[in-house]
C-alpha positions in Angstrom: 13.6 -3.1 -20.3 11.6 -3.9 -17.7 8.5 -1.4 -16.8 7.9 -1.0 -12.8 4.4 -0.2 -12.0 3.0 0.9 -8.9 -0.8 1.7 -8.2 -2.1 3.7 -5.5 -5.3 4.9 -4.3 -3.9 8.6 -4.9 -1.4 8.2 -7.6 0.1 5.4 -10.5 3.6 6.0 -11.0 5.8 4.1 -14.0 9.9 3.7 -13.8 12.0 1.8 -16.5 15.3 -0.5 -15.8 17.3 -2.1 -17.6 18.1 -5.8 -17.7 20.3 -6.7 -14.6 20.0 -2.9 -13.3 18.8 -1.7 -10.1 18.5 2.1 -11.4 15.3 3.2 -12.4 14.8 5.5 -15.2 12.5 8.0 -16.4 9.7 7.7 -13.6 6.5 9.2 -15.0 3.1 9.7 -12.6 -0.4 10.7 -12.5 -3.4 10.8 -10.1 -4.9 7.3 -10.3 -7.8 7.2 -13.0 -11.1 6.6 -11.4 -13.5 7.6 -14.3 -14.5 6.6 -17.4 -15.1 2.7 -18.4 -13.6 0.2 -15.9 -10.4 -0.5 -17.9 -9.1 3.2 -17.2 -6.2 1.9 -14.7 -5.1 -0.2 -17.3 -5.1 2.6 -20.1 -3.3 4.7 -17.7 -0.5 2.4 -17.2 0.1 2.0 -20.8 0.0 5.4 -21.3 2.4 6.2 -18.6 4.6 3.3 -20.1 4.7 4.9 -23.2 5.7 8.3 -21.5 8.6 7.0 -19.9 9.9 5.2 -22.6 9.6 8.8 -24.8 11.7 10.6 -21.9 14.3 8.0 -21.5 14.7 8.1 -25.3 13.8 4.1 -25.5 11.5 2.3 -28.0 8.5 1.2 -26.0 8.4 -2.1 -28.3 11.9 -2.8 -26.3 9.9 -3.6 -22.9 9.1 -7.1 -22.6 8.2 -7.8 -18.9 6.4 -5.2 -16.8 6.2 -5.7 -12.8 2.6 -4.5 -11.0 2.6 -3.6 -7.5 -1.0 -2.5 -6.4 -3.2 -1.7 -3.7 -5.8 -4.3 -3.6 -7.9 -6.5 -2.9 -7.7 -8.9 -6.3 -10.3 -10.6 -8.2 -8.9 -13.4 -10.5 -11.6 -13.4 -13.4 -10.8 -15.9 -16.2 -7.3 -16.2 -15.0 -6.2 -12.4 -15.0 -5.8 -10.4 -11.7 -8.4 -7.7 -11.4 -8.6 -4.8 -8.8 -11.4 -4.5 -6.1 -9.8 -1.4 -4.2 -11.5 0.4 -2.2 -10.1 3.5 -2.9 -10.1 3.3 -7.0 -13.7 1.1 -7.2 -16.5 3.3 -6.0 -19.0 0.7 -6.3 -18.0 -1.1 -3.4 -19.5 0.9 -0.8 -21.3 2.9 -3.3 -22.2 7.0 -3.4 -21.7 7.2 0.2 -17.7 6.9 0.0 -17.8 10.0 -2.9 -15.6 7.6 -5.6 -16.8 9.1 -9.0 -17.7 5.8 -10.1 -19.5 2.5 -10.1 -17.1 0.1 -10.9 -16.9 -3.0 -9.1 -13.4 -4.1 -10.5 -11.0 -2.8 -12.6 -9.4 -4.3 -15.4 -5.7 -4.8 -14.9 -3.7 -8.0 -15.8 -5.6 -8.6 -19.2 -4.9 -5.4 -21.0 -1.4 -5.6 -19.7 -0.7 -9.3 -21.2 -2.1 -8.5 -24.7 0.6 -5.8 -25.1 3.9 -7.5 -22.9 5.5 -11.2 -23.0 5.5 -10.8 -19.2 3.3 -9.5 -16.6 3.3 -9.9 -12.6 1.0 -8.3 -10.8 1.1 -8.5 -6.7 -0.3 -6.6 -3.8 1.6 -3.6 -3.2 2.4 -4.1 0.2 3.6 -8.0 -0.6 5.8 -6.4 -3.1 7.1 -4.0 -1.1 7.6 -6.8 1.7 10.1 -8.3 -1.2 11.7 -5.3 -1.7 12.5 -4.6 1.9 13.7 -8.0 2.5 16.1 -7.5 -0.6 17.3 -3.6 -0.3 15.8 -2.3 3.2 14.8 -2.6 6.5 14.4 -6.6 6.8 17.4 -7.7 5.2 18.1 -11.2 6.4 15.0 -11.3 8.3 12.5 -14.6 7.7 9.6 -13.8 10.2 8.8 -10.2 9.2 5.9 -7.8 7.8 5.8 -4.7 5.7 3.0 -2.0 6.5 2.0 0.6 4.5 0.0 3.7 6.3 -1.3 5.9 3.2 -4.1 6.5 1.4 -5.3 3.2 2.5 -3.8 0.5 5.1 -1.9 -2.5 3.3 0.2 -5.4 5.0 2.5 -7.8 3.5 3.6 -11.0 5.6 6.3 -13.2 6.0 6.9 -16.2 8.2 9.3 -19.0 8.0 11.1 -17.1 4.9 8.0 -17.5 3.0 5.7 -14.1 1.7 2.4 -15.1 2.3 -0.4 -14.8 -0.9 -3.5 -16.7 -0.2 -6.1 -17.8 -2.7 -5.8 -14.7 -4.9 -3.1 -13.2 -3.6 -5.0 -10.8 -0.8 -3.3 -12.3 2.4 -2.5 -9.6 4.3 -5.6 -7.2 4.0 -5.2 -6.4 8.0 -6.2 -3.0 7.1 -9.9 -4.3 7.0 -10.0 -5.9 10.0 -12.6 -4.7 12.7 -11.4 -2.6 15.4 -14.7 -1.0 16.6 -18.3 -1.7 16.4 -18.6 2.5 16.2 -21.9 2.7 14.1 -20.5 6.4 12.9 -20.4 6.6 9.0 -17.6 9.0 9.1 -15.6 5.7 9.7 -17.2 4.2 6.2 -14.2 2.5 4.4 -14.7 2.1 0.9 -14.6 -1.5 1.1 -18.4 -1.3 2.9 -17.2 -1.9 6.2 -17.8 0.8 9.3 -14.9 0.8 11.5 -12.3 -1.4 9.8 -8.9 0.3 10.5 -8.7 1.9 6.8 -12.0 3.6 7.7 -10.4 4.9 11.0 -7.1 5.4 10.4 -6.2 5.9 6.7 -5.3 9.2 5.3 -8.5 9.1 3.5 -10.4 8.5 6.6 -8.6 11.5 8.4 -9.9 13.8 5.9 -13.1 12.5 6.0 -13.6 12.0 9.8 -11.5 15.3 11.4 -12.0 18.0 8.7 -8.2 18.3 8.5 -5.7 16.9 6.2 -3.4 14.1 7.7 -0.5 16.8 6.8 -2.3 19.4 8.9 -3.4 17.5 11.6 0.2 16.0 12.5 2.0 19.2 12.1 -0.6 20.6 14.9 -0.1 17.6 16.8 3.7 18.2 16.8 3.6 21.6 17.5 1.9 20.7 20.7 -2.0 21.4 19.7 -3.6 19.5 22.5 -6.6 18.5 20.4 -4.5 17.3 17.8 -2.7 15.3 20.1 -5.5 13.7 21.5 -6.7 12.6 18.0 -2.9 11.7 16.8 -3.4 9.4 19.8 -6.1 7.7 18.8 -5.1 7.0 15.6 -1.7 5.6 16.8 -3.7 3.6 19.7 -5.7 2.1 16.5 -2.7 1.4 14.4 -0.4 0.3 16.9 -2.5 -2.6 18.1 -2.9 -3.6 14.7 1.1 -4.1 14.6 0.7 -5.9 17.8 -2.0 -8.1 16.7 0.4 -9.1 13.7 3.4 -9.7 16.3 1.8 -12.0 18.1 -0.3 -13.6 15.5 2.7 -14.6 13.1 5.7 -14.4 15.8 7.1 -11.5 14.0 10.6 -10.3 14.2 10.2 -6.7 13.1 8.1 -4.9 10.8 8.9 -2.0 8.2 6.8 0.6 7.7 6.2 3.2 4.8 3.2 5.2 3.1 2.6 8.4 2.7 0.9 9.1 6.1 3.9 7.3 7.9 6.7 8.7 6.1 5.9 12.0 6.2 5.5 12.0 9.9 7.9 9.0 11.2 9.7 10.9 13.6 6.4 11.5 15.7 5.0 8.3 15.0 7.4 5.2 14.9 8.2 5.8 19.0 4.5 6.1 19.5 3.8 3.0 17.5 6.3 1.1 19.0 4.9 1.7 22.6 2.1 -0.6 21.7 4.2 -3.5 21.3 6.7 -3.1 24.0 6.2 -4.8 27.5 3.0 -6.5 26.0 3.4 -10.2 26.2 7.0 -10.2 26.2 8.1 -13.6 25.2 6.4 -12.8 22.0 7.2 -9.1 21.6 10.4 -8.8 23.3 13.3 -7.4 20.8 10.7 -7.0 18.0 11.4 -3.6 16.4 9.2 -1.2 14.2 11.4 0.4 11.5 10.6 3.1 9.0 11.0 1.7 5.3 14.9 1.2 4.3 13.9 2.1 0.8 12.2 5.4 2.2 9.5 7.0 -0.2 10.9 5.1 -3.4 9.6 1.8 -1.9 7.2 1.6 -4.0 9.0 1.9 -6.9 11.2 -0.6 -5.9 8.6 -3.1 -4.9 7.6 -3.2 -8.6 10.9 -3.7 -9.6 11.4 -6.7 -7.0 8.6 -8.1 -8.6 10.7 -8.9 -11.8 14.3 -8.6 -11.0 
């Protein structure tokens, strides 16, 4: 049996898959552990795997391989991946960010390797990119990206048919690119930056900056509220320019988008984001399309499966 683990800043989800099957079984999820010792996330993953096995009536000892699609960045310590995620580790930005721990990293790979024969950990956007290239909206494309707009903002990149990973598996962290020199601390990102993409437009940033959840803000914009439209236009300008920068830097064919903020508002957001690409530097942007993730709201689950299938 294979365990498929999706770790985000808001929740951890685990599914099972039989060898050679693309059917996901017995999905279990829980809010991401953020209190206690810094092995809390790893212990939560183990508990959720056991719970999924119990639900499916499967002996937990039969799980031999685990694919982990996780929000980054990563730190490699003694050969094992640890999480340095701004939305999980409270020590990165300090108490002002409001996370209930002082972790600089969260242990992940080492505790899993003590139990399972095969463990593969990848950045969640890189894993989602692979899933979208295999089963979703990016099938057949060699120059493309996957972007998640959710609790955080993550990017997976593929050029010349090769997913980009970087020295510690952190390639694609465009969510932490600076786009503003605004010193207003409502734009404080969990990584400690003030004014990066994630600090301005991520789901947690929207609630912190504007006093409304992303859901309420976009619902108001769709309903025609003038202030909500001005705010969402500003958010789309930041994200749209980020997508444009990816296209012209890497000469991409297409970008697939997912994540809770985007997915639940995709009809409203997709044309507005596309407008920041169309007509700009036509030799590089002509024909480039943005797509809603072909795997929909299951992209995180299939991302983990793509790592071990």
